[in-house]
PyMOL Python script that loads the backbone (N, CA, C, O; Angstrom):
from pymol import cmd

cmd.read_pdbstr("""\
ATOM      1  N   MET A   1      12.247  -0.720  36.143  1.00  0.00           N
ATOM      2  CA  MET A   1      11.962   0.171  37.010  1.00  0.00           C
ATOM      3  C   MET A   1      10.383   0.440  37.122  1.00  0.00           C
ATOM      4  O   MET A   1       9.718   0.825  36.162  1.00  0.00           O
ATOM      5  N   PRO A   2       9.907   0.218  38.276  1.00  0.00           N
ATOM      6  CA  PRO A   2       8.371   0.443  38.451  1.00  0.00           C
ATOM      7  C   PRO A   2       8.002   1.806  38.002  1.00  0.00           C
ATOM      8  O   PRO A   2       8.786   2.748  38.109  1.00  0.00           O
ATOM      9  N   ARG A   3       6.781   1.919  37.488  1.00  0.00           N
ATOM     10  CA  ARG A   3       6.182   3.236  37.172  1.00  0.00           C
ATOM     11  C   ARG A   3       5.843   3.932  38.438  1.00  0.00           C
ATOM     12  O   ARG A   3       5.342   3.404  39.430  1.00  0.00           O
ATOM     13  N   MET A   4       6.241   5.440  38.261  1.00  0.00           N
ATOM     14  CA  MET A   4       5.892   6.308  39.372  1.00  0.00           C
ATOM     15  C   MET A   4       4.504   6.588  39.439  1.00  0.00           C
ATOM     16  O   MET A   4       3.869   6.908  38.435  1.00  0.00           O
ATOM     17  N   PRO A   5       3.946   6.475  40.679  1.00  0.00           N
ATOM     18  CA  PRO A   5       2.550   6.927  40.737  1.00  0.00           C
ATOM     19  C   PRO A   5       2.321   8.500  40.912  1.00  0.00           C
ATOM     20  O   PRO A   5       3.179   9.272  41.339  1.00  0.00           O
ATOM     21  N   GLN A   6       1.166   8.817  40.558  1.00  0.00           N
ATOM     22  CA  GLN A   6       0.624  10.139  40.738  1.00  0.00           C
ATOM     23  C   GLN A   6       0.824  10.635  42.238  1.00  0.00           C
ATOM     24  O   GLN A   6       0.278  10.009  43.146  1.00  0.00           O
ATOM     25  N   VAL A   7       1.515  11.627  42.472  1.00  0.00           N
ATOM     26  CA  VAL A   7       1.855  12.127  43.771  1.00  0.00           C
ATOM     27  C   VAL A   7       1.506  13.683  43.811  1.00  0.00           C
ATOM     28  O   VAL A   7       1.625  14.461  42.865  1.00  0.00           O
ATOM     29  N   THR A   8       1.065  13.972  45.056  1.00  0.00           N
ATOM     30  CA  THR A   8       0.898  15.575  45.169  1.00  0.00           C
ATOM     31  C   THR A   8       2.194  16.005  45.709  1.00  0.00           C
ATOM     32  O   THR A   8       3.061  15.207  46.064  1.00  0.00           O
ATOM     33  N   ALA A   9       2.317  17.355  45.769  1.00  0.00           N
ATOM     34  CA  ALA A   9       3.529  18.045  46.230  1.00  0.00           C
ATOM     35  C   ALA A   9       3.857  17.718  47.742  1.00  0.00           C
ATOM     36  O   ALA A   9       4.983  17.513  48.195  1.00  0.00           O
ATOM     37  N   PHE A  10       2.629  17.708  48.457  1.00  0.00           N
ATOM     38  CA  PHE A  10       2.773  17.504  49.832  1.00  0.00           C
ATOM     39  C   PHE A  10       3.334  16.054  50.335  1.00  0.00           C
ATOM     40  O   PHE A  10       3.954  15.848  51.378  1.00  0.00           O
ATOM     41  N   GLU A  11       2.961  15.095  49.331  1.00  0.00           N
ATOM     42  CA  GLU A  11       3.452  13.781  49.415  1.00  0.00           C
ATOM     43  C   GLU A  11       5.052  13.668  49.326  1.00  0.00           C
ATOM     44  O   GLU A  11       5.794  13.140  50.154  1.00  0.00           O
ATOM     45  N   LEU A  12       5.419  14.326  48.055  1.00  0.00           N
ATOM     46  CA  LEU A  12       6.753  14.423  47.848  1.00  0.00           C
ATOM     47  C   LEU A  12       7.631  15.084  48.798  1.00  0.00           C
ATOM     48  O   LEU A  12       8.763  14.640  48.992  1.00  0.00           O
ATOM     49  N   ILE A  13       7.130  16.266  49.495  1.00  0.00           N
ATOM     50  CA  ILE A  13       7.725  17.106  50.428  1.00  0.00           C
ATOM     51  C   ILE A  13       7.898  16.381  51.721  1.00  0.00           C
ATOM     52  O   ILE A  13       8.922  16.536  52.386  1.00  0.00           O
ATOM     53  N   ARG A  14       6.837  15.522  52.135  1.00  0.00           N
ATOM     54  CA  ARG A  14       6.858  14.519  53.238  1.00  0.00           C
ATOM     55  C   ARG A  14       7.941  13.677  53.200  1.00  0.00           C
ATOM     56  O   ARG A  14       8.744  13.511  54.118  1.00  0.00           O
ATOM     57  N   PHE A  15       7.952  13.068  51.955  1.00  0.00           N
ATOM     58  CA  PHE A  15       9.226  12.039  51.807  1.00  0.00           C
ATOM     59  C   PHE A  15      10.494  12.692  51.795  1.00  0.00           C
ATOM     60  O   PHE A  15      11.445  12.096  52.299  1.00  0.00           O
ATOM     61  N   LEU A  16      10.646  13.762  51.326  1.00  0.00           N
ATOM     62  CA  LEU A  16      11.966  14.368  51.402  1.00  0.00           C
ATOM     63  C   LEU A  16      12.258  14.768  52.783  1.00  0.00           C
ATOM     64  O   LEU A  16      13.398  14.499  53.162  1.00  0.00           O
ATOM     65  N   LYS A  17      11.609  15.256  53.480  1.00  0.00           N
ATOM     66  CA  LYS A  17      11.595  15.773  54.859  1.00  0.00           C
ATOM     67  C   LYS A  17      12.045  14.482  55.745  1.00  0.00           C
ATOM     68  O   LYS A  17      12.966  14.559  56.558  1.00  0.00           O
ATOM     69  N   ALA A  18      11.299  13.276  55.507  1.00  0.00           N
ATOM     70  CA  ALA A  18      11.713  12.138  56.250  1.00  0.00           C
ATOM     71  C   ALA A  18      12.989  11.700  55.993  1.00  0.00           C
ATOM     72  O   ALA A  18      13.606  10.994  56.791  1.00  0.00           O
ATOM     73  N   GLN A  19      13.561  12.172  54.627  1.00  0.00           N
ATOM     74  CA  GLN A  19      14.936  11.746  54.301  1.00  0.00           C
ATOM     75  C   GLN A  19      16.102  12.703  54.840  1.00  0.00           C
ATOM     76  O   GLN A  19      17.295  12.506  54.613  1.00  0.00           O
ATOM     77  N   GLY A  20      15.605  13.729  55.559  1.00  0.00           N
ATOM     78  CA  GLY A  20      16.636  14.592  56.178  1.00  0.00           C
ATOM     79  C   GLY A  20      16.725  16.017  55.580  1.00  0.00           C
ATOM     80  O   GLY A  20      17.531  16.835  56.024  1.00  0.00           O
ATOM     81  N   PHE A  21      15.778  16.329  54.443  1.00  0.00           N
ATOM     82  CA  PHE A  21      15.889  17.624  53.981  1.00  0.00           C
ATOM     83  C   PHE A  21      15.006  18.560  54.852  1.00  0.00           C
ATOM     84  O   PHE A  21      14.020  18.172  55.480  1.00  0.00           O
ATOM     85  N   ILE A  22      15.452  19.785  54.820  1.00  0.00           N
ATOM     86  CA  ILE A  22      14.690  20.834  55.648  1.00  0.00           C
ATOM     87  C   ILE A  22      14.312  21.931  54.644  1.00  0.00           C
ATOM     88  O   ILE A  22      14.918  22.051  53.580  1.00  0.00           O
ATOM     89  N   GLU A  23      13.249  22.767  55.023  1.00  0.00           N
ATOM     90  CA  GLU A  23      12.775  23.803  54.124  1.00  0.00           C
ATOM     91  C   GLU A  23      13.821  24.832  54.183  1.00  0.00           C
ATOM     92  O   GLU A  23      14.314  25.084  55.283  1.00  0.00           O
ATOM     93  N   ASP A  24      14.213  25.445  53.156  1.00  0.00           N
ATOM     94  CA  ASP A  24      15.205  26.438  52.896  1.00  0.00           C
ATOM     95  C   ASP A  24      14.539  27.862  52.656  1.00  0.00           C
ATOM     96  O   ASP A  24      14.777  28.894  53.283  1.00  0.00           O
ATOM     97  N   ARG A  25      13.745  27.700  51.716  1.00  0.00           N
ATOM     98  CA  ARG A  25      13.011  29.118  51.191  1.00  0.00           C
ATOM     99  C   ARG A  25      11.897  28.710  50.374  1.00  0.00           C
ATOM    100  O   ARG A  25      11.741  27.548  50.000  1.00  0.00           O
ATOM    101  N   GLN A  26      11.092  29.702  50.085  1.00  0.00           N
ATOM    102  CA  GLN A  26       9.767  29.561  49.393  1.00  0.00           C
ATOM    103  C   GLN A  26       9.701  30.843  48.584  1.00  0.00           C
ATOM    104  O   GLN A  26       9.796  31.963  49.086  1.00  0.00           O
ATOM    105  N   SER A  27       9.510  30.566  47.138  1.00  0.00           N
ATOM    106  CA  SER A  27       9.231  31.805  46.343  1.00  0.00           C
ATOM    107  C   SER A  27       8.100  31.601  45.568  1.00  0.00           C
ATOM    108  O   SER A  27       8.106  30.878  44.571  1.00  0.00           O
ATOM    109  N   GLY A  28       7.014  32.273  46.024  1.00  0.00           N
ATOM    110  CA  GLY A  28       5.761  32.057  45.360  1.00  0.00           C
ATOM    111  C   GLY A  28       5.240  30.618  45.635  1.00  0.00           C
ATOM    112  O   GLY A  28       5.068  30.263  46.801  1.00  0.00           O
ATOM    113  N   SER A  29       4.992  29.804  44.629  1.00  0.00           N
ATOM    114  CA  SER A  29       4.463  28.585  44.732  1.00  0.00           C
ATOM    115  C   SER A  29       5.501  27.425  44.580  1.00  0.00           C
ATOM    116  O   SER A  29       5.159  26.284  44.272  1.00  0.00           O
ATOM    117  N   HIS A  30       6.845  27.814  44.827  1.00  0.00           N
ATOM    118  CA  HIS A  30       7.914  26.877  44.855  1.00  0.00           C
ATOM    119  C   HIS A  30       8.635  26.810  46.063  1.00  0.00           C
ATOM    120  O   HIS A  30       9.091  27.856  46.526  1.00  0.00           O
ATOM    121  N   LEU A  31       8.813  25.704  46.663  1.00  0.00           N
ATOM    122  CA  LEU A  31       9.588  25.401  47.853  1.00  0.00           C
ATOM    123  C   LEU A  31      10.926  24.721  47.639  1.00  0.00           C
ATOM    124  O   LEU A  31      11.072  23.689  46.984  1.00  0.00           O
ATOM    125  N   THR A  32      11.804  25.332  48.198  1.00  0.00           N
ATOM    126  CA  THR A  32      13.204  24.805  48.027  1.00  0.00           C
ATOM    127  C   THR A  32      13.603  24.072  49.263  1.00  0.00           C
ATOM    128  O   THR A  32      13.680  24.704  50.317  1.00  0.00           O
ATOM    129  N   LEU A  33      13.848  22.875  49.230  1.00  0.00           N
ATOM    130  CA  LEU A  33      14.404  21.976  50.318  1.00  0.00           C
ATOM    131  C   LEU A  33      15.850  21.909  50.343  1.00  0.00           C
ATOM    132  O   LEU A  33      16.400  22.038  49.249  1.00  0.00           O
ATOM    133  N   TRP A  34      16.588  21.734  51.366  1.00  0.00           N
ATOM    134  CA  TRP A  34      18.023  21.781  51.375  1.00  0.00           C
ATOM    135  C   TRP A  34      18.572  20.612  52.282  1.00  0.00           C
ATOM    136  O   TRP A  34      18.071  20.468  53.397  1.00  0.00           O
ATOM    137  N   LYS A  35      19.500  19.836  51.891  1.00  0.00           N
ATOM    138  CA  LYS A  35      20.079  18.654  52.811  1.00  0.00           C
ATOM    139  C   LYS A  35      21.684  19.203  52.957  1.00  0.00           C
ATOM    140  O   LYS A  35      22.395  19.210  51.952  1.00  0.00           O
ATOM    141  N   ALA A  36      22.121  19.583  54.046  1.00  0.00           N
ATOM    142  CA  ALA A  36      23.293  20.111  54.359  1.00  0.00           C
ATOM    143  C   ALA A  36      24.505  19.059  54.249  1.00  0.00           C
ATOM    144  O   ALA A  36      25.657  19.304  53.892  1.00  0.00           O
ATOM    145  N   ALA A  37      23.940  17.785  54.656  1.00  0.00           N
ATOM    146  CA  ALA A  37      25.007  16.622  54.773  1.00  0.00           C
ATOM    147  C   ALA A  37      25.559  16.463  53.309  1.00  0.00           C
ATOM    148  O   ALA A  37      26.767  16.291  53.148  1.00  0.00           O
ATOM    149  N   ASN A  38      24.719  16.516  52.269  1.00  0.00           N
ATOM    150  CA  ASN A  38      25.090  16.207  50.927  1.00  0.00           C
ATOM    151  C   ASN A  38      25.208  17.384  50.031  1.00  0.00           C
ATOM    152  O   ASN A  38      25.501  17.234  48.845  1.00  0.00           O
ATOM    153  N   ASN A  39      24.993  18.531  50.549  1.00  0.00           N
ATOM    154  CA  ASN A  39      25.059  19.975  49.896  1.00  0.00           C
ATOM    155  C   ASN A  39      24.094  19.723  48.564  1.00  0.00           C
ATOM    156  O   ASN A  39      24.528  19.860  47.420  1.00  0.00           O
ATOM    157  N   ILE A  40      22.768  19.349  48.858  1.00  0.00           N
ATOM    158  CA  ILE A  40      21.819  19.113  47.799  1.00  0.00           C
ATOM    159  C   ILE A  40      20.603  20.060  48.016  1.00  0.00           C
ATOM    160  O   ILE A  40      20.074  20.107  49.126  1.00  0.00           O
ATOM    161  N   SER A  41      20.216  20.705  47.129  1.00  0.00           N
ATOM    162  CA  SER A  41      18.942  21.378  47.100  1.00  0.00           C
ATOM    163  C   SER A  41      17.979  21.040  45.994  1.00  0.00           C
ATOM    164  O   SER A  41      18.406  20.907  44.847  1.00  0.00           O
ATOM    165  N   VAL A  42      16.665  20.889  46.285  1.00  0.00           N
ATOM    166  CA  VAL A  42      15.738  20.707  45.181  1.00  0.00           C
ATOM    167  C   VAL A  42      14.511  21.437  45.361  1.00  0.00           C
ATOM    168  O   VAL A  42      14.131  21.649  46.512  1.00  0.00           O
ATOM    169  N   THR A  43      13.824  21.858  44.359  1.00  0.00           N
ATOM    170  CA  THR A  43      12.739  22.848  44.312  1.00  0.00           C
ATOM    171  C   THR A  43      11.496  22.002  43.841  1.00  0.00           C
ATOM    172  O   THR A  43      11.446  21.310  42.824  1.00  0.00           O
ATOM    173  N   VAL A  44      10.531  22.186  44.751  1.00  0.00           N
ATOM    174  CA  VAL A  44       9.158  21.379  44.616  1.00  0.00           C
ATOM    175  C   VAL A  44       8.060  22.432  44.293  1.00  0.00           C
ATOM    176  O   VAL A  44       7.836  23.320  45.116  1.00  0.00           O
ATOM    177  N   PRO A  45       7.413  22.372  43.204  1.00  0.00           N
ATOM    178  CA  PRO A  45       6.276  23.233  42.784  1.00  0.00           C
ATOM    179  C   PRO A  45       5.108  22.879  43.626  1.00  0.00           C
ATOM    180  O   PRO A  45       4.666  21.731  43.565  1.00  0.00           O
ATOM    181  N   ILE A  46       4.547  23.796  44.436  1.00  0.00           N
ATOM    182  CA  ILE A  46       3.219  23.628  45.141  1.00  0.00           C
ATOM    183  C   ILE A  46       2.106  24.206  44.496  1.00  0.00           C
ATOM    184  O   ILE A  46       1.942  25.424  44.550  1.00  0.00           O
ATOM    185  N   HIS A  47       1.281  23.431  43.860  1.00  0.00           N
ATOM    186  CA  HIS A  47       0.051  23.867  43.286  1.00  0.00           C
ATOM    187  C   HIS A  47      -1.119  23.205  43.874  1.00  0.00           C
ATOM    188  O   HIS A  47      -1.334  22.041  43.536  1.00  0.00           O
ATOM    189  N   SER A  48      -1.929  23.799  44.731  1.00  0.00           N
ATOM    190  CA  SER A  48      -3.024  23.095  45.646  1.00  0.00           C
ATOM    191  C   SER A  48      -3.948  22.455  44.472  1.00  0.00           C
ATOM    192  O   SER A  48      -4.097  23.080  43.422  1.00  0.00           O
ATOM    193  N   GLY A  49      -4.517  21.285  44.663  1.00  0.00           N
ATOM    194  CA  GLY A  49      -5.568  20.805  43.875  1.00  0.00           C
ATOM    195  C   GLY A  49      -4.800  19.853  42.625  1.00  0.00           C
ATOM    196  O   GLY A  49      -5.496  19.128  41.914  1.00  0.00           O
ATOM    197  N   CYS A  50      -3.513  19.923  42.465  1.00  0.00           N
ATOM    198  CA  CYS A  50      -2.929  19.417  41.243  1.00  0.00           C
ATOM    199  C   CYS A  50      -1.815  18.403  41.661  1.00  0.00           C
ATOM    200  O   CYS A  50      -1.052  18.632  42.599  1.00  0.00           O
ATOM    201  N   ASP A  51      -1.776  17.365  40.970  1.00  0.00           N
ATOM    202  CA  ASP A  51      -0.585  16.516  41.175  1.00  0.00           C
ATOM    203  C   ASP A  51       0.554  16.866  40.438  1.00  0.00           C
ATOM    204  O   ASP A  51       0.464  17.609  39.461  1.00  0.00           O
ATOM    205  N   ILE A  52       1.636  16.387  40.829  1.00  0.00           N
ATOM    206  CA  ILE A  52       2.963  16.694  40.138  1.00  0.00           C
ATOM    207  C   ILE A  52       3.052  15.594  39.042  1.00  0.00           C
ATOM    208  O   ILE A  52       2.769  14.412  39.238  1.00  0.00           O
ATOM    209  N   GLY A  53       3.416  16.044  38.041  1.00  0.00           N
ATOM    210  CA  GLY A  53       3.616  15.108  36.770  1.00  0.00           C
ATOM    211  C   GLY A  53       4.485  13.987  37.112  1.00  0.00           C
ATOM    212  O   GLY A  53       5.370  14.179  37.946  1.00  0.00           O
ATOM    213  N   ARG A  54       4.358  12.950  36.623  1.00  0.00           N
ATOM    214  CA  ARG A  54       5.340  11.685  36.856  1.00  0.00           C
ATOM    215  C   ARG A  54       6.643  12.028  36.526  1.00  0.00           C
ATOM    216  O   ARG A  54       7.537  11.782  37.335  1.00  0.00           O
ATOM    217  N   GLY A  55       6.914  12.607  35.361  1.00  0.00           N
ATOM    218  CA  GLY A  55       8.188  12.967  34.933  1.00  0.00           C
ATOM    219  C   GLY A  55       8.888  13.821  35.859  1.00  0.00           C
ATOM    220  O   GLY A  55      10.036  13.558  36.219  1.00  0.00           O
ATOM    221  N   LEU A  56       8.283  14.784  36.242  1.00  0.00           N
ATOM    222  CA  LEU A  56       8.857  15.893  37.209  1.00  0.00           C
ATOM    223  C   LEU A  56       9.080  15.256  38.545  1.00  0.00           C
ATOM    224  O   LEU A  56      10.130  15.558  39.112  1.00  0.00           O
ATOM    225  N   ALA A  57       8.231  14.389  39.168  1.00  0.00           N
ATOM    226  CA  ALA A  57       8.455  13.731  40.338  1.00  0.00           C
ATOM    227  C   ALA A  57       9.578  12.906  40.177  1.00  0.00           C
ATOM    228  O   ALA A  57      10.349  13.005  41.132  1.00  0.00           O
ATOM    229  N   VAL A  58       9.941  12.123  39.298  1.00  0.00           N
ATOM    230  CA  VAL A  58      10.996  11.272  39.049  1.00  0.00           C
ATOM    231  C   VAL A  58      12.395  12.154  38.994  1.00  0.00           C
ATOM    232  O   VAL A  58      13.456  11.809  39.514  1.00  0.00           O
ATOM    233  N   ARG A  59      12.152  13.410  38.223  1.00  0.00           N
ATOM    234  CA  ARG A  59      13.342  14.160  38.172  1.00  0.00           C
ATOM    235  C   ARG A  59      13.563  14.813  39.573  1.00  0.00           C
ATOM    236  O   ARG A  59      14.746  14.954  39.882  1.00  0.00           O
ATOM    237  N   ILE A  60      12.776  15.169  40.333  1.00  0.00           N
ATOM    238  CA  ILE A  60      13.101  15.705  41.510  1.00  0.00           C
ATOM    239  C   ILE A  60      13.725  14.706  42.533  1.00  0.00           C
ATOM    240  O   ILE A  60      14.576  15.048  43.354  1.00  0.00           O
ATOM    241  N   LEU A  61      13.236  13.465  42.413  1.00  0.00           N
ATOM    242  CA  LEU A  61      13.903  12.440  43.265  1.00  0.00           C
ATOM    243  C   LEU A  61      15.099  12.115  42.739  1.00  0.00           C
ATOM    244  O   LEU A  61      15.982  11.851  43.555  1.00  0.00           O
ATOM    245  N   LYS A  62      15.396  12.057  41.455  1.00  0.00           N
ATOM    246  CA  LYS A  62      16.784  11.695  41.092  1.00  0.00           C
ATOM    247  C   LYS A  62      17.620  12.948  41.545  1.00  0.00           C
ATOM    248  O   LYS A  62      18.698  12.702  42.087  1.00  0.00           O
ATOM    249  N   ASP A  63      17.276  14.172  41.397  1.00  0.00           N
ATOM    250  CA  ASP A  63      18.131  15.360  41.865  1.00  0.00           C
ATOM    251  C   ASP A  63      18.381  15.271  43.192  1.00  0.00           C
ATOM    252  O   ASP A  63      19.386  15.839  43.622  1.00  0.00           O
ATOM    253  N   ALA A  64      17.539  14.562  44.070  1.00  0.00           N
ATOM    254  CA  ALA A  64      17.736  14.524  45.541  1.00  0.00           C
ATOM    255  C   ALA A  64      18.621  13.281  45.825  1.00  0.00           C
ATOM    256  O   ALA A  64      19.081  13.091  46.951  1.00  0.00           O
ATOM    257  N   GLY A  65      18.849  12.449  44.804  1.00  0.00           N
ATOM    258  CA  GLY A  65      19.619  11.372  45.141  1.00  0.00           C
ATOM    259  C   GLY A  65      18.874  10.056  45.361  1.00  0.00           C
ATOM    260  O   GLY A  65      19.440   9.102  45.894  1.00  0.00           O
ATOM    261  N   PHE A  66      17.454   9.999  44.903  1.00  0.00           N
ATOM    262  CA  PHE A  66      16.620   8.793  45.217  1.00  0.00           C
ATOM    263  C   PHE A  66      16.109   8.319  44.113  1.00  0.00           C
ATOM    264  O   PHE A  66      16.129   9.070  43.138  1.00  0.00           O
ATOM    265  N   SER A  67      15.604   7.155  43.989  1.00  0.00           N
ATOM    266  CA  SER A  67      15.071   6.490  42.860  1.00  0.00           C
ATOM    267  C   SER A  67      13.558   6.230  43.151  1.00  0.00           C
ATOM    268  O   SER A  67      13.041   6.414  44.253  1.00  0.00           O
ATOM    269  N   VAL A  68      12.950   5.811  42.111  1.00  0.00           N
ATOM    270  CA  VAL A  68      11.318   5.432  42.357  1.00  0.00           C
ATOM    271  C   VAL A  68      11.317   4.427  43.341  1.00  0.00           C
ATOM    272  O   VAL A  68      10.562   4.549  44.306  1.00  0.00           O
ATOM    273  N   GLU A  69      12.133   3.350  43.222  1.00  0.00           N
ATOM    274  CA  GLU A  69      11.959   2.332  44.195  1.00  0.00           C
ATOM    275  C   GLU A  69      12.194   2.703  45.652  1.00  0.00           C
ATOM    276  O   GLU A  69      11.642   2.042  46.532  1.00  0.00           O
ATOM    277  N   ASP A  70      12.970   3.707  45.943  1.00  0.00           N
ATOM    278  CA  ASP A  70      13.239   4.351  47.246  1.00  0.00           C
ATOM    279  C   ASP A  70      11.848   4.935  47.772  1.00  0.00           C
ATOM    280  O   ASP A  70      11.382   4.712  48.889  1.00  0.00           O
ATOM    281  N   TYR A  71      11.262   5.725  46.768  1.00  0.00           N
ATOM    282  CA  TYR A  71      10.005   6.271  47.129  1.00  0.00           C
ATOM    283  C   TYR A  71       8.976   5.346  47.586  1.00  0.00           C
ATOM    284  O   TYR A  71       8.357   5.446  48.645  1.00  0.00           O
ATOM    285  N   LEU A  72       8.834   4.376  46.644  1.00  0.00           N
ATOM    286  CA  LEU A  72       7.844   3.278  46.825  1.00  0.00           C
ATOM    287  C   LEU A  72       8.068   2.299  48.105  1.00  0.00           C
ATOM    288  O   LEU A  72       7.082   1.885  48.715  1.00  0.00           O
ATOM    289  N   ARG A  73       9.147   2.005  48.427  1.00  0.00           N
ATOM    290  CA  ARG A  73       9.411   1.438  49.728  1.00  0.00           C
ATOM    291  C   ARG A  73       8.953   2.200  50.824  1.00  0.00           C
ATOM    292  O   ARG A  73       8.260   1.702  51.711  1.00  0.00           O
ATOM    293  N   TRP A  74       9.359   3.562  50.806  1.00  0.00           N
ATOM    294  CA  TRP A  74       8.917   4.414  51.965  1.00  0.00           C
ATOM    295  C   TRP A  74       7.527   4.544  52.000  1.00  0.00           C
ATOM    296  O   TRP A  74       7.037   4.583  53.128  1.00  0.00           O
ATOM    297  N   ARG A  75       6.708   4.629  50.964  1.00  0.00           N
ATOM    298  CA  ARG A  75       5.367   4.789  51.031  1.00  0.00           C
ATOM    299  C   ARG A  75       4.678   3.824  51.496  1.00  0.00           C
ATOM    300  O   ARG A  75       3.453   3.923  51.576  1.00  0.00           O
TER     301      ARG A  75
END
""", "prot")
cmd.dss("prot")
cmd.show_as("cartoon", "prot")
cmd.util.cbc("prot")
cmd.orient("prot")
């Protein structure tokens, strides 16, 4: 498995929206995205000026049903 690059919250959200996720709700600095077709929701922390940790980004992708390879192919 290739190594996950450093990503910002906005890059990750853009990827998830391109895959069919929509914004469901936001509570403070955490945005919840929802995909009704698969009944999946994921929460992405949005902290301006900070990258999301690699481990957390991989976990969010995995919870959404994607792999690092899927993200890298899209990027």
